[in-house]
GUMI-776949 format. One record per residue: residue in one letter; x negated, y, z negated of N, C-alpha, C, O in turn. Coordinates in steps of 0.2 Angstrom, whole numbers, plus 5000, padded with zeros to 4 digits. Layout:
% GUMI-776949
aXYZXYZXYZXYZ ...
***
This chain:
% GUMI-776949
m484952454735485252384736484852334731484252344731 n485152294728484752244724484652184727485052164732 i484252134724484152074728484752034729484751994734 g485152034724485751994725486252004731486651974733 e486052064734486452084740486152074747486352094752 m485552054746485052054752485051984756485051934753 n485051984763484951934767484151934769483951984772 i483851884767483051884768482851834772483051774772 v482351854777481951804781481251804779480951854778 i480951744778480251734776479951694781480151634783 t479351724784478951684789478451644784478251674779 g478151594787477751554783478051524777477751514772 a478651504778479051484772478851414769479151394764 a478451374773478251314770477551324766477351274763 g477251384766476651394763476651394755477251394753 g476151404752476151414745476551474742476951464738 v476351524745476751584743477451584746477951604742 g477551574752478151574756478651524753479251544752 s478451464751478951414748479151444741479751434739 h478651474737478851494730479351554731479851554727 l479251604736479751654737480351624739480951654737 f480351584744480951554746481451524741482051534740 d481051484736481451454731481751504726482351504724 y481351564725481651614721482251644724482751654721 f482151664730482751704734483351654735483851684736 h483251594736483751544737484251544731484851534731 k483951554725484351564719484551634717485051634714 n484251684720484451754718484651804723484951844721 a484451784729484751834734485351814737485651754736 q485751854741486351834744486251774749486651734749 s485651774753485551724757484751724759484551784759 v484451674761483751674763483751624768484051564768 f483251634773483151594779482351594780482051644780 g482151534781481451524782481251504789481551474793 i480651534792480351514798479751474797479251504793 i479751414799479151374798478851354805479151354810 h478251324805477851314811478051244813478051234820 r478251194809478351124811478951104806479051124801 a479251054809479851024805479550994798479050964798 n479951004793479750984786480350954783480750984780 p480350884783480850844781481050854773481650864771 k480550874769480650884762481050944761481450944757 m480850994765481151064764481951054766482351084763 v482051024772482651014774483150974769483650994768 e482750924766483150884761483350924755483950924752 n482950974753483051014747483551074749483951094744 y483451104755483851164756484251164762484551214764 g484351104765484851094771484551134777483951134778 n484951164781484851194787484651274786484851314790 l484251284781484051354780483351374783483051424781 f483151334788482451344791482551334799483051304801 i482151374802482051364809481351354811480951394808 v481151314816480551304818480351354824480751354829 a479851394823479651434829478851444829478551434824 d478651454835477951464836477851544836477951574840 l477551574830477451644829476951674834476851734834 l476551634837476051654842476451664849476051684854 n477051634850477351644856477951694855478451674852 k477951744858478451804857479151784859479551794855 p479251744865479951724866480251674861480751684859 s479751634858479951594853480251624847480751614843 v479851684845479951724839480651764841481051764836 d480751794847481351824848481951784847482451804844 q481851724850482451674850482651654842483151654840 a482051644838482251634831482551684828483051674824 f482351744829482651804825483451814828483851834824 q483551804834484151814837484651764834485251774833 s484351694833484751644830484951664823485551654820 i484451684819484551704812485051764812485551764807 q485051814816485451874816486151844817486651874814 a486251804822486951774824487251744817487851744817 r486851714813487051674807487251724802487751724798 f486751774800486751814795487251874796487651904792 g487251904802487551964804487052024803486952064808 t486852034797486352084795485752054791485852014787 i485152074794484552044791484252104787484052154790 h484252104780484052164776483352164776482952214775 v482952104775482252104773481952054778482151994779 l481352064780480852024783480252024779479952074778 i480051964776479451954772478951904776479151854778 n478351934778477851894782477351874777476851904775 t477451804775476951774771476451734776475951704773 v476651724782476251684787475551704787475351764786 g475051664787474351684788473951624785474151574783 g473251634785472751584782472151624780471951674782 f471651584777471051604775470451564778470551504779 h469951594780469351564782468751594780468651654780 h468251554777467651584775467051534776467251474777 g466451554775465851504775465351524780464851494780 k465451574784464851594789464751664788465251704788 p464151684789463951764790464151784797464251744801 i464151854797464451884803464051854810464451844815 e463451854809463051834816463151764818463051744823 q463451724813463651654815464351634817464551584819 t464751684816465451674818465551684825465351734828 r466051644828466251644835466951644836467351694836 d467251584836467951564837468351594831468951604831 e468051594825468351614819468751684820469251694817 w468451734824468751794825469451794828469851824826 v469451754833470051744837470551704833471151724833 h470351654829470751614825471151654820471751654819 m470751694816470951744811471451794814471951814811 y471251824819471651874823472351844824472851884823 k472351784827472951754829473351744823473951754822 l473051704818473451674813473651734808474251724805 n473251784807473451834802473751894805474151934801 f473551914811473851974813474351964819474951994818 m474251924824474751914829475351884827475951904830 t475351844822475951814820476451864816477051864817 v476051904812476451964809476752014814477252034814 l476252034819476452074824477052054828477552094829 h477051994830477651964834478251964830478851984832 s478251944823478851954819479152024818479752034819 c478652064817478852134817479152164823479652194823 q478852144829479152174835479852144837480252174840 s479952084834480652054835481152084831481752084832 m480852094825481352124819481552194820482052214818 i481052234822481152304822481752334826482152374824 p481852304832482452324836483052304833483552344833 i483152244829483752224826483852274820484452294819 m483352294816483452334810483552404813483952444809 k483252434818483452494821484252504823484552554821 k484452444826485152444828485652444822486152474822 q485352414816485752414810485752474807486152494803 g485152514808485052574804484752574798484752614794 m484452514796484152494790483752434790483952394794 g483352424785482952364785482352374781482052434780 h482052324779481352324775480952264777481052214777 i480352284780479852234781479252234776479052294774 l479152184774478652174769478052124771478252064772 n477452144772476952104774476452084768476452114763 f476052034770475552024765474852034767474652014772 g474452074763473852094765473352064760473452004758 a472752094759472252064754471752114752471552154755 q471652114745471252164742470552154744470152204745 v470252094745469552084748469452114754468852134756 a469952124758469952154765469752234764469452264769 m469952264759469752334758469052344757468852404760 e468652304754467952314753467552264757466952274758 g467852214760467452164764467252104759467152114753 m467152044762466951994758466451954761466451934767 k465951934757465351894760465651834764465951794761 e465351824770465551764774466351754775466551694776 a466651804775467351804777467551864781468151894780 g467151884785467251944790467851944794468251984794 p467951884798468551884802469251884798469651914800 y469251854792469851854788469951934786470551954786 c469451964783469552034781469752074786470152124785 v469452074792469652124797470352104799470752154801 s470552044800471252034802471752054797472252074799 k471552054790472052084785472052154785472552184784 v471552194787471552264787471952284793472352334792 m472052244798472452264804473152254801473652294803 v473352204797474052204794474152264790474752294790 h473652284786473752344782473952404787474452444785 t473552414792473652474796474352464800474752514801 l474552404802475152394806475752414801476252444803 t475652394795476252414790476352484789476952504789 k475752524789475852594788476152624794476552674794 t475952604800476152624806476852614807477252664810 i477152554806477852544806478252594802478752624804 a478052614796478352654792478352724795478852764795 k477852744798477752814801478252814807478552874809 e478252764811478652764817479452754816479852784820 s479652734810480352714809480652774806481252774806 a480352824804480652884801481152874796481652904795 g480952824792481452814786481952764787482252734782 a482152744793482652694794482452624792482852584790 i481852614793481552544791480952564786480552594787 k481052534780480452534775479952484777480152424779 s479352494776478852454778478252454773477952514772 n478152404769477652404764477252334764477452294768 a476652334761476252274760476052254753475852304749 i476152194752475952164745475152154746474952114751 v474752174742474052174743473752134737473452174732 p473752074736473552034730472752024730472452024735 w472552004724471851974724471951904726472451884728 t471451864724471551794726472151764723472251764717 m472651734727473251704725473151634722472851594725 d473451624717473351554713473851504716474451494714 t473651474722474051424725473651364726473051364725 p474051304726473651244727473151234732472551214731 k473251264738472851274743472151304742471651284743 n472251364738471651404736471251374731470651374731 r471551334727471251294722470851244725470251224723 k471051214730470751164734470151184737469651154738 s470251254740469651284744469151304739468551314742 f469251324733468751344728468751304722468851324717 p468551234723468451194717467951214712467451234714 g468151214706467751234701467751314699467351334695 a468151354703468151424702468551434695468951394693 s468451494693468851524687469451554690469451604693 y470051514688470651544690471051594686471551614688 s470751604681471051654676471151724679471651754677 g470751744683470851814686471251814693471351864695 w471451754695471851754701472551774700472851774694 t472951794705473551824704474151764705474151724710 s474451754700474951704699475551714704475751774706 l475851664706476451664710477051704707477451734710 e477051694700477651724697477551804697477951844698 k476851824696476751894697476851924704477051974704 i476651884709476851904716477551914717477751964720 t477951864714478651874715478951934712479351964715 a478751944706478952004702478852074706479252114707 k478252074709478052134713478452134719478652194721 v478552084723478952084729479652104727479952154731 v479952084722480652104720480652184719481052214721 g480152204715480152274713480052314719480352374720 v479652294724479552334730480152334734480352384737 l480552284735481152274739481652314736482152344740 e481752324730482252364727482052434726482452474723 s481452454728481252524728481452564735481652534739 e481352624735481352664741480752684744480752724749 e480152654742479552664744479452644751479752594753 s479052674755478852644762478152674764477952724762 g477852634768477152644770476652634765476052664765 k476752594760476252584754475952514754476252474756 l475352514752474952454750475052444743474752484739 k475352394741475552384734475052334731475152274732 f474552354727474052314725474252274718474652294715 i474052214718474252174712473652124710473752084706 
***
């Protein structure tokens, strides 16, 4: 199946990566729908009623959102989880609430989305889940322990879904280096951005993975 035939749902669709992917798929996919945390008048103005507000930390809210989207689409071919965030600045021994914050923001949001989507895809007999991990999580990053650990959990969740679905559902993860988004540039003023991963490169990788037959892979970029 090519992109032009796919109905795609994107979580974190108001974020730097999510909004870029949403715009691309709005132009190139059969249809795209975004899940956002709060109402965004500008996005509604640009794209109409292609968004739904849901609390991804609240499982009933997530279930309701996906049921509403399925009722509209009929078939959901792809779920892309771009939801998440980054935190750094403290060594391990000084971190406290950061562990819970990163666990919820980067892992539980993705887990709830996958848990809601998997039964729908199993009933369809097909589907593709694409999560976003992080290369720095593979080796660890100074003063970013909670972030790295939460992203490793996403990597493992992705592989586990692929093993449990026995081929009916493809599950992969995009694992980029630092992504070149406005938010990341603001977080690292004065950094050299030349080695960062561009949004265009991320989009190309996402498209390539979605049109492939691979599953259970971490796709580095």
